[in-house]
C-alpha positions as CSV (number, residue, x, y, z in Angstrom):
1,X,0.0,0.0,0.0
2,X,1.5,3.4,-0.9
3,X,1.9,6.1,1.6
4,X,-1.0,8.2,0.4
5,X,-3.4,5.3,0.5
6,X,-2.1,4.3,4.0
7,X,-2.7,7.8,5.3
8,X,-6.3,7.8,3.9
9,X,-7.0,4.4,5.5
10,X,-5.5,5.6,8.8
11,X,-7.7,8.7,8.7
12,X,-10.8,6.6,8.0
13,X,-10.0,4.3,10.9
14,X,-9.3,7.2,13.3
15,X,-12.6,9.0,12.2
16,X,-14.6,5.8,12.8
17,X,-13.0,5.2,16.2
18,X,-13.6,8.8,17.2
19,X,-17.3,8.5,16.6
20,X,-17.7,5.2,18.5
21,X,-18.1,6.8,22.0
22,X,-21.1,8.8,20.9
23,X,-22.6,5.7,19.2
24,X,-22.1,3.6,22.4
25,X,-23.7,6.4,24.5
26,X,-26.7,6.5,22.1
27,X,-27.0,2.7,22.4
28,X,-26.7,2.8,26.2
29,X,-29.3,5.5,26.5
30,X,-31.6,3.6,24.2
31,X,-31.2,0.5,26.3
32,X,-31.9,2.4,29.5
33,X,-35.1,3.8,28.0
34,X,-36.1,0.3,26.9
35,X,-35.3,-1.3,30.2
36,X,-37.3,1.3,32.1
37,X,-40.1,0.7,29.6
38,X,-40.1,4.4,28.7
39,X,-39.6,3.7,25.0
40,X,-41.6,1.5,22.6
41,X,-40.5,-2.1,22.2
42,X,-39.6,-1.2,18.6
43,X,-36.4,0.3,20.0
44,X,-35.0,-3.2,20.4
45,X,-35.0,-3.4,16.6
46,X,-33.0,-0.1,16.5
47,X,-30.6,-1.3,19.1
48,X,-30.1,-4.5,17.1
49,X,-29.6,-2.6,13.9
50,X,-26.9,-0.4,15.6
51,X,-25.1,-3.5,16.8
52,X,-25.3,-5.0,13.3
53,X,-23.8,-1.9,11.8
54,X,-20.9,-2.0,14.2
55,X,-20.4,-5.7,13.6
56,X,-19.6,-5.0,10.0
57,X,-17.8,-1.8,10.3
58,X,-15.6,-2.8,13.2
59,X,-13.6,-5.3,11.1
60,X,-13.6,-3.0,8.1
61,X,-11.9,-0.3,10.2
62,X,-9.4,-2.5,11.9
63,X,-11.3,-3.0,15.2
64,X,-12.0,-6.8,15.2
65,X,-12.6,-6.9,19.0
66,X,-15.3,-4.2,18.6
67,X,-16.9,-6.2,15.8
68,X,-16.9,-9.4,17.9
69,X,-18.5,-7.6,20.9
70,X,-21.1,-6.0,18.7
71,X,-21.9,-9.4,17.1
72,X,-22.4,-10.9,20.6
73,X,-24.9,-8.1,21.4
74,X,-26.6,-8.4,18.0
75,X,-27.0,-12.2,18.3
76,X,-28.4,-11.9,21.8
77,X,-30.9,-9.2,20.7
78,X,-32.0,-10.8,17.4
79,X,-34.7,-13.1,19.0
80,X,-36.2,-10.1,20.8
81,X,-36.3,-8.0,17.7
82,X,-38.0,-10.8,15.8
83,X,-40.6,-11.5,18.5
84,X,-41.3,-7.8,19.3
85,X,-40.7,-8.3,23.0
86,X,-38.3,-6.8,25.5
87,X,-35.7,-8.9,27.4
88,X,-36.8,-9.5,31.0
89,X,-35.1,-10.3,34.3
90,X,-31.6,-11.8,33.8
91,X,-31.9,-11.1,30.0
92,X,-31.9,-7.4,30.8
93,X,-28.7,-7.8,32.8
94,X,-27.1,-9.7,29.9
95,X,-27.9,-6.8,27.6
96,X,-26.3,-4.3,30.0
97,X,-23.2,-6.6,30.4
98,X,-22.9,-6.9,26.6
99,X,-23.1,-3.1,26.2
100,X,-20.3,-2.6,28.8
101,X,-18.2,-5.3,26.9
102,X,-18.8,-3.4,23.6
103,X,-17.5,-0.1,25.0
104,X,-14.6,-1.9,26.7
105,X,-13.7,-3.7,23.4
106,X,-12.8,-0.4,21.9
107,X,-10.8,0.7,25.0
108,X,-12.7,3.9,25.0
109,X,-13.9,5.9,28.0
């Protein structure tokens, strides 16, 4: 890869990594609203879609750990998205743990 292309790829990776904290915060806020039953159940579909987007983009932008953590969240949420129901009890705790793991996978505050 030539220097110019390497610089472009590095910039794209940096830009993607820079926007991740805001995305994680949005996901966490969405989950808090869902868990408190303050938002419609359809928000689970949005949360699953966000995890899916990170699953694909993480590897593309050189963040495979982020991609794996997002995939774990996506796979856990898929049945709830399909059924139109919220996780309950221990399932809610699992979602919270998976969101923490997602943020930690990027080593971001």
